[in-house]
C-alpha positions as CSV (number, residue, x, y, z in Angstrom):
1,X,-5.2,24.5,76.9
2,X,-4.3,27.8,78.1
3,X,-2.8,26.6,80.7
4,X,-0.7,23.7,79.4
5,X,1.0,26.4,76.6
6,X,1.4,29.2,79.1
7,X,3.5,26.4,81.4
8,X,5.4,25.1,78.6
9,X,6.3,28.8,77.3
10,X,7.4,29.5,81.1
11,X,9.8,26.5,80.6
12,X,11.1,27.7,77.5
13,X,12.0,31.3,78.7
14,X,13.7,30.1,81.9
15,X,15.6,27.7,79.3
16,X,16.4,30.4,77.3
17,X,17.3,32.4,80.1
18,X,19.6,29.9,81.4
19,X,22.1,29.8,78.1
20,X,24.1,32.4,79.5
21,X,25.2,30.2,82.7
22,X,25.1,26.7,81.5
23,X,27.5,24.6,80.0
24,X,27.2,24.5,76.4
25,X,27.3,20.6,76.2
26,X,25.1,18.4,78.8
27,X,27.2,16.7,81.0
28,X,27.7,12.6,81.5
29,X,25.0,12.5,84.3
30,X,22.6,14.5,82.4
31,X,22.9,12.1,79.2
32,X,22.9,9.2,82.0
33,X,19.1,10.5,82.8
34,X,18.1,10.0,79.2
35,X,18.0,6.6,79.8
36,X,14.3,6.9,82.4
37,X,13.0,7.8,78.2
38,X,13.2,4.1,77.4
39,X,10.5,2.1,78.7
40,X,7.5,0.4,76.9
41,X,4.6,2.2,75.7
42,X,2.5,3.3,78.7
43,X,-0.7,1.3,78.7
44,X,-2.4,4.6,80.6
45,X,-3.0,8.0,79.4
46,X,-1.3,10.9,81.3
47,X,-2.3,14.7,81.4
48,X,-0.4,16.8,79.2
49,X,0.9,18.7,81.8
50,X,2.6,16.2,83.4
51,X,3.9,14.8,79.9
52,X,5.5,18.2,79.4
53,X,6.8,18.4,82.8
54,X,8.7,14.4,82.5
55,X,10.1,16.2,79.3
56,X,11.2,19.0,80.4
57,X,12.5,17.7,83.6
58,X,14.8,15.2,81.9
59,X,14.9,16.8,78.7
60,X,16.4,20.3,79.8
61,X,19.5,19.3,81.2
62,X,20.5,17.1,78.2
63,X,20.3,19.7,76.1
64,X,23.0,21.2,73.7
65,X,23.0,24.9,74.3
66,X,23.5,25.8,70.2
67,X,21.0,28.4,70.8
68,X,23.3,30.6,72.8
69,X,25.8,32.1,72.0
70,X,29.0,30.1,72.6
71,X,28.2,27.5,70.2
72,X,31.1,26.9,67.3
73,X,30.3,23.5,66.3
74,X,28.7,22.1,62.8
75,X,27.4,25.7,61.6
76,X,24.8,25.5,63.5
77,X,23.1,29.3,63.6
78,X,20.8,30.1,66.9
79,X,17.1,30.9,66.3
80,X,16.2,34.4,65.8
81,X,13.9,36.2,68.1
82,X,11.0,36.8,65.4
83,X,11.8,33.2,63.8
84,X,11.6,31.4,67.0
85,X,8.1,33.5,67.9
86,X,7.0,32.4,64.1
87,X,7.8,28.9,64.8
88,X,5.8,28.3,68.0
89,X,2.8,30.2,66.4
90,X,2.9,28.2,63.0
91,X,3.0,25.0,65.5
92,X,0.0,26.6,67.0
93,X,-1.7,26.9,63.7
94,X,-0.5,23.2,62.6
95,X,-0.7,24.2,58.7
96,X,0.5,21.7,56.2
97,X,2.5,23.5,53.4
98,X,1.1,21.0,51.0
99,X,-1.0,23.5,48.5
100,X,-2.8,27.0,48.4
101,X,-6.1,24.9,49.4
102,X,-4.3,23.1,52.5
103,X,-3.2,26.4,53.6
104,X,-3.3,29.5,51.7
105,X,-1.0,31.5,54.4
106,X,1.6,28.6,54.0
107,X,1.7,28.6,50.3
108,X,1.9,32.3,50.1
109,X,4.7,33.0,52.3
110,X,6.9,30.1,51.1
111,X,6.6,31.9,47.5
112,X,7.5,35.5,49.1
113,X,10.3,34.1,51.6
114,X,11.7,32.4,48.4
115,X,11.8,35.3,46.6
116,X,13.0,37.7,49.2
117,X,15.8,35.1,49.4
118,X,16.7,35.0,45.9
119,X,16.6,38.8,46.4
120,X,18.9,38.4,49.4
121,X,21.4,36.4,47.5
122,X,21.4,38.3,44.3
123,X,19.8,35.4,42.2
124,X,18.0,36.0,39.4
125,X,14.7,37.2,39.8
126,X,12.8,34.4,37.9
127,X,14.6,31.7,39.4
128,X,12.3,29.2,41.7
129,X,12.3,26.5,44.1
130,X,11.2,25.2,47.6
131,X,11.7,24.7,51.1
132,X,13.1,21.3,52.5
133,X,14.6,19.8,55.0
134,X,18.1,21.0,54.9
135,X,21.0,21.2,52.4
136,X,21.0,17.1,51.7
137,X,17.6,17.2,50.2
138,X,18.1,20.7,49.0
139,X,21.0,19.2,47.0
140,X,18.9,16.4,46.0
141,X,16.1,18.5,44.9
142,X,18.4,20.6,42.8
143,X,20.2,17.6,41.4
144,X,17.0,16.1,40.3
145,X,16.2,19.0,38.3
146,X,19.7,18.6,36.6
147,X,19.3,14.9,36.1
148,X,15.9,15.9,34.1
149,X,17.0,18.5,32.2
150,X,20.4,16.7,31.1
151,X,18.5,13.2,30.2
152,X,15.5,15.0,28.9
153,X,18.4,16.6,26.2
154,X,19.6,13.2,25.2
155,X,15.9,12.3,24.8
156,X,14.9,10.4,27.8
157,X,11.9,10.7,30.3
158,X,13.7,9.6,33.2
159,X,10.5,10.4,35.7
160,X,8.5,8.2,33.8
161,X,11.4,5.4,32.4
162,X,14.0,5.6,35.6
163,X,17.6,5.0,34.5
164,X,17.3,1.6,33.6
165,X,18.9,1.9,30.0
166,X,19.0,5.8,30.3
167,X,22.2,7.1,28.9
168,X,25.2,7.9,31.2
169,X,25.3,11.0,33.3
170,X,28.8,12.4,33.8
171,X,29.0,14.2,37.5
172,X,31.5,16.6,38.3
173,X,32.7,17.0,42.0
174,X,35.7,18.6,43.9
175,X,38.0,16.6,46.3
176,X,36.8,18.5,49.3
177,X,32.9,18.0,48.1
178,X,30.6,17.4,51.1
179,X,29.5,14.3,52.1
180,X,26.0,15.2,51.6
181,X,26.6,16.1,47.9
182,X,27.4,11.9,47.5
183,X,24.5,10.9,49.9
184,X,22.3,13.3,47.7
185,X,23.8,11.4,44.2
186,X,23.4,8.4,45.8
187,X,19.8,8.8,46.6
188,X,19.2,10.0,42.8
189,X,21.0,6.6,40.9
190,X,23.8,8.6,40.0
191,X,26.0,6.9,42.3
192,X,28.3,8.0,45.3
193,X,31.4,6.9,43.2
194,X,30.4,7.3,39.8
195,X,32.3,10.7,39.7
196,X,35.0,12.5,38.2
197,X,37.0,13.9,40.7
198,X,38.6,17.3,40.2
199,X,42.0,18.4,42.6
200,X,41.5,21.1,44.6
201,X,44.3,24.0,46.1
202,X,45.6,24.5,49.5
203,X,42.0,26.1,50.6
204,X,39.9,23.3,49.4
205,X,39.0,25.1,45.9
206,X,38.4,23.1,43.0
207,X,41.1,24.1,40.0
208,X,39.3,25.1,37.1
209,X,42.2,24.1,35.0
210,X,42.0,20.8,36.3
211,X,38.2,20.1,35.0
212,X,37.6,17.1,32.9
213,X,36.0,17.4,29.3
214,X,32.7,18.5,29.8
215,X,29.3,18.1,27.6
216,X,25.7,18.2,27.5
217,X,25.8,15.0,30.0
218,X,27.4,16.5,32.1
219,X,26.4,17.8,35.7
220,X,29.1,20.0,37.6
221,X,28.4,20.6,41.6
222,X,30.7,23.6,43.1
223,X,30.4,24.6,46.7
224,X,30.6,28.0,47.9
225,X,31.9,27.6,51.6
226,X,33.9,24.6,52.3
227,X,32.8,23.1,55.5
228,X,36.1,23.2,57.0
229,X,38.3,26.6,55.5
230,X,34.8,28.4,54.4
231,X,36.4,28.5,50.8
232,X,34.5,29.2,47.6
233,X,35.2,27.3,44.4
234,X,36.2,29.5,41.2
235,X,32.6,29.7,39.8
236,X,33.1,32.5,37.6
237,X,35.9,30.2,35.6
238,X,34.0,27.0,36.3
239,X,30.0,28.2,35.1
240,X,32.0,29.7,31.8
241,X,33.4,26.5,31.2
242,X,30.6,24.3,32.0
243,X,28.0,26.2,29.9
244,X,30.2,26.5,26.9
245,X,30.4,22.8,26.7
246,X,26.2,22.6,27.6
247,X,27.0,21.3,31.7
248,X,24.7,21.8,34.2
249,X,26.3,23.5,37.1
250,X,24.6,22.8,40.8
251,X,26.0,24.5,43.9
252,X,26.2,23.1,47.3
253,X,26.0,26.5,49.4
254,X,24.3,25.2,52.7
255,X,26.4,28.6,54.4
256,X,28.7,30.2,52.3
257,X,26.2,30.8,49.8
258,X,24.8,33.4,52.2
259,X,28.3,35.6,51.7
260,X,26.4,36.9,48.7
261,X,24.0,39.0,50.6
262,X,26.7,41.4,52.1
263,X,28.7,43.6,50.0
264,X,31.8,43.2,51.9
265,X,32.1,39.7,50.7
266,X,30.0,38.7,48.1
267,X,33.4,39.1,45.8
268,X,34.5,35.6,47.4
269,X,31.3,33.9,45.9
270,X,31.7,35.5,42.0
271,X,29.9,34.1,39.5
272,X,28.0,31.5,42.0
273,X,24.7,33.5,40.5
274,X,25.6,31.7,37.3
275,X,24.9,28.3,38.2
276,X,21.8,26.6,37.1
277,X,20.8,25.6,40.5
278,X,21.4,26.3,44.2
279,X,21.4,24.7,47.6
280,X,21.5,26.2,51.1
281,X,20.3,25.9,54.7
282,X,17.3,29.1,56.5
283,X,18.7,27.6,59.7
284,X,22.5,28.2,59.1
285,X,23.2,31.8,58.5
286,X,19.6,32.9,58.1
287,X,18.7,32.1,62.1
288,X,15.8,30.0,61.8
289,X,14.8,27.0,63.7
290,X,15.4,23.5,62.8
291,X,15.0,22.3,60.0
292,X,14.8,24.3,57.2
293,X,16.7,23.9,53.8
294,X,16.3,25.7,50.7
295,X,16.6,24.8,46.6
296,X,16.7,27.4,43.9
297,X,16.3,26.3,40.2
298,X,17.4,28.9,37.4
299,X,14.3,27.8,35.4
300,X,12.3,26.2,37.8
301,X,10.1,24.3,35.0
302,X,13.1,21.6,35.1
303,X,12.5,21.2,39.4
304,X,8.7,21.1,38.5
305,X,9.4,18.1,35.8
306,X,11.1,16.4,38.2
307,X,8.9,16.6,41.3
308,X,5.4,17.3,40.1
309,X,2.7,15.0,40.9
310,X,-1.0,14.5,40.0
311,X,-3.9,12.6,41.0
312,X,-7.8,13.1,40.2
313,X,-8.2,14.9,44.1
314,X,-5.0,17.0,44.0
315,X,-6.4,21.0,43.6
316,X,-5.2,22.8,40.2
317,X,-5.7,26.7,40.2
318,X,-3.6,29.4,38.8
319,X,-1.7,29.6,41.4
320,X,2.0,27.9,41.9
321,X,1.3,24.7,43.9
322,X,4.1,23.8,46.3
323,X,3.4,20.1,46.0
324,X,4.9,20.2,42.7
325,X,8.2,21.5,43.3
326,X,9.4,19.3,46.8
327,X,10.5,15.6,47.4
328,X,7.5,15.6,49.8
329,X,3.9,16.2,49.9
330,X,3.0,16.9,53.1
331,X,5.4,19.3,54.8
332,X,5.5,21.8,57.8
333,X,5.0,25.7,56.8
334,X,8.7,26.6,56.9
335,X,8.4,29.6,54.9
336,X,6.5,31.7,58.1
337,X,9.9,31.5,59.8
338,X,11.7,32.5,57.2
339,X,9.6,35.1,56.4
340,X,9.4,36.2,59.9
341,X,13.2,36.3,59.8
342,X,13.8,38.6,56.9
343,X,11.1,40.7,57.7
344,X,12.7,41.3,61.3
345,X,16.2,41.7,60.1
346,X,15.7,43.5,56.8
347,X,18.0,43.6,54.3
348,X,20.8,45.8,56.1
349,X,20.2,43.3,59.1
350,X,21.1,40.3,57.5
351,X,24.2,42.3,56.2
352,X,25.5,42.9,59.5
353,X,24.6,39.3,61.2
354,X,26.9,37.8,58.4
355,X,29.4,40.3,58.6
356,X,29.7,40.2,62.7
357,X,29.9,36.4,62.5
358,X,33.0,36.9,60.2
359,X,34.3,39.8,62.0
360,X,34.4,37.4,64.7
361,X,36.0,34.5,62.9
362,X,39.0,36.9,62.0
363,X,38.9,37.9,66.0
364,X,39.6,34.1,66.8
365,X,42.0,33.5,64.2
366,X,44.1,36.9,65.2
367,X,44.1,35.6,68.9
368,X,45.0,32.2,68.5
369,X,47.7,32.9,66.4
370,X,49.2,35.7,68.4
371,X,49.5,33.2,71.2
372,X,51.5,30.7,68.6
373,X,48.8,28.2,67.1
374,X,49.1,27.8,63.9
375,X,45.9,28.9,61.7
376,X,45.4,26.5,58.9
377,X,43.1,28.0,56.7
378,X,42.6,31.6,54.9
379,X,40.3,32.8,57.4
380,X,37.8,35.0,54.7
381,X,34.4,33.9,55.7
382,X,33.4,32.3,59.8
383,X,35.1,29.1,59.1
384,X,38.5,28.8,61.4
385,X,40.7,25.7,61.6
386,X,43.5,25.9,64.6
387,X,45.9,23.2,65.4
388,X,47.5,23.2,69.0
389,X,50.8,21.2,67.7
390,X,50.4,17.3,67.0
391,X,47.8,15.7,66.0
392,X,47.6,14.0,69.5
393,X,47.7,17.3,71.6
394,X,45.1,18.9,69.5
395,X,42.6,16.0,70.1
396,X,43.3,16.5,73.9
397,X,42.5,20.4,73.8
398,X,39.5,19.9,71.5
399,X,38.3,17.2,74.3
400,X,39.2,19.4,77.4
401,X,37.1,22.2,75.7
402,X,34.4,20.7,74.7
403,X,34.3,19.0,78.9
404,X,35.0,22.3,80.3
405,X,31.5,23.7,78.7
406,X,32.8,27.5,78.2
407,X,31.9,27.0,74.2
408,X,31.5,24.1,72.0
409,X,34.2,23.4,68.9
410,X,34.8,20.4,66.8
411,X,37.4,18.8,65.7
412,X,38.3,17.5,62.0
413,X,41.1,16.2,59.9
414,X,41.8,18.3,56.7
415,X,44.3,17.8,54.3
416,X,46.3,15.8,56.3
417,X,45.8,17.9,59.5
418,X,44.2,17.3,62.8
419,X,42.3,20.9,63.5
420,X,39.7,22.2,66.0
421,X,37.0,23.5,63.8
422,X,35.1,27.2,65.1
423,X,31.9,27.7,63.1
424,X,30.5,31.3,64.0
425,X,27.0,31.5,62.4
426,X,24.6,32.6,65.7
427,X,22.9,35.9,65.7
428,X,23.7,36.0,69.5
429,X,27.1,35.6,69.5
430,X,28.5,38.5,71.1
431,X,32.1,40.1,71.7
432,X,31.9,39.2,75.5
433,X,30.9,35.4,74.0
434,X,34.1,35.4,72.1
435,X,36.5,36.6,74.8
436,X,35.2,34.2,77.5
437,X,35.4,31.8,74.6
438,X,38.8,32.2,73.7
439,X,40.1,32.5,77.3
440,X,38.8,29.5,77.9
441,X,40.6,27.6,74.7
442,X,43.7,29.0,75.6
443,X,43.9,28.5,79.3
444,X,43.2,25.1,78.4
445,X,45.5,24.6,75.4
446,X,48.3,26.1,77.9
447,X,47.8,23.6,80.4
448,X,47.7,20.8,77.8
449,X,51.0,22.0,75.7
450,X,52.9,22.7,79.1
451,X,51.9,19.3,80.4
452,X,52.6,17.7,77.2
453,X,56.2,19.4,77.3
454,X,57.2,18.4,80.8
455,X,56.1,14.4,80.1
C-alpha cells in the first residue's frame, strides 16, 4: 500500500507542477487516446500499480487544467493546498458522513464547517443545513424545505401525502434564473414551466416592482450572482415584499453569495441574509475539491421535516444527525475539506481571495475595453462578458482562444449578444496569469478581426 500511494502521489505532484507549462484544454490527440479505456470488462485481475499507471498515462494528457491559474470557464475554482491534502486524507480515511455513529469526525467537522460558512457569509447564527453534491442539490434541498413549510401552512403533509391533491404552490423566478434551479423545481414536482417569471433589467436583475401578487402559497427564488454578469437581484426589496405577504424566499447563490464574506463586496448582496434558505457551492469560491455544495435554512426544522428518515436500526442520540438534513444517506465527508479550507484561509484569507479575483476580473475588462472590444456587463464581481464584434467573429475568437490553450474561456449568448465569458474564481490565479491570458486573447482577437476585415 505504501509503494502504491507514494507512486500515486508522485503522479499527482508531477501533474500539479506541469500546470504552468501545459495547455489548459487537452489536445484532440489526447482526447482520442481516451478510446483505449473503452474495452470489455477484464476477466483477469491486475496489480493496483499497473492500474494506476494506465490511468495516469492515458488520463493525465486528457485533463482540463482547471486546477491551474488560467482556467476561466464555468466559475470553476481550483483546490486550495490544505483542501486538496484534506481530500486525500479523507479519501484514505473513507468515512461515511451518514451519522455520528458512522463517523464522529465527519459529523463534527460538517457541523463546524457549516457554522463557519454561515458566519463568513454573515447569515443568521442559528441557521442550519448540510453538505450536498453541488448547487443543483443545494437548490433542491432548500426548495424542499420551502415546499414543506408552504404546504404545512396550508394544512398539507407533502412528505407523507405527496403532491396529488395538494394545494397549488406558486413559484416566482427571474427571467435569467439559472437552469439548475429549474432542474431542482422539476425534481420536486413543482414544474420547470409552472413558474411565474419576473422581467429583468439590463444586467439580469429581477425588477422588484414587477413581482406578481404574492401570498403564503408562494416561493420566490432570487439570485446572488447572475451566471453571465455576476449581478444580484434586489434582495432587500424583494424579501420585504415577500415576507409581508407570508411568502418564502430562496436564494440561488452558487458563487455570488460569497460576496457577503468581504466588506468591499457585501453591499452587492445587501438583503440576501433576510431570505429563508440559501444554496451555494464550496467548490467555487471556497476552492475545495469537487463536489461540494451547501444548503442553509433559516429555520433548520423545515429542512429536517423535508429530509428526515426513520428506521429501527438508525441511531438517535443527543447530537444532530446529518442524515436527517440531506437527500442522500451515505455520503463522502465533504465537511473535512471545507474545514481545512477555512482553517487555512481564515476570514482575512477568504476576503483576500475573493477581492483578488474581482480585481483581476476588472483588469480583464479594462484591458479588453482599452483595445476597443465591448464589455457587455457592469463588472462588479468576478464575471466579464466581452464581444469581439459580430456574433460570427466573437465565436471564432472564442474557438481560437480555446484551441490556443494559453487560457480557457467559455462562450455564451446573453440578452441577444454572443459573448466570451471570463470567470475568475481560482485561488492560484496570479497577475502574471492574467497578463499571459490577456496577451493571448488580444493576439488572437487582432488576428481574426484583421483577417475578417480584409475579406
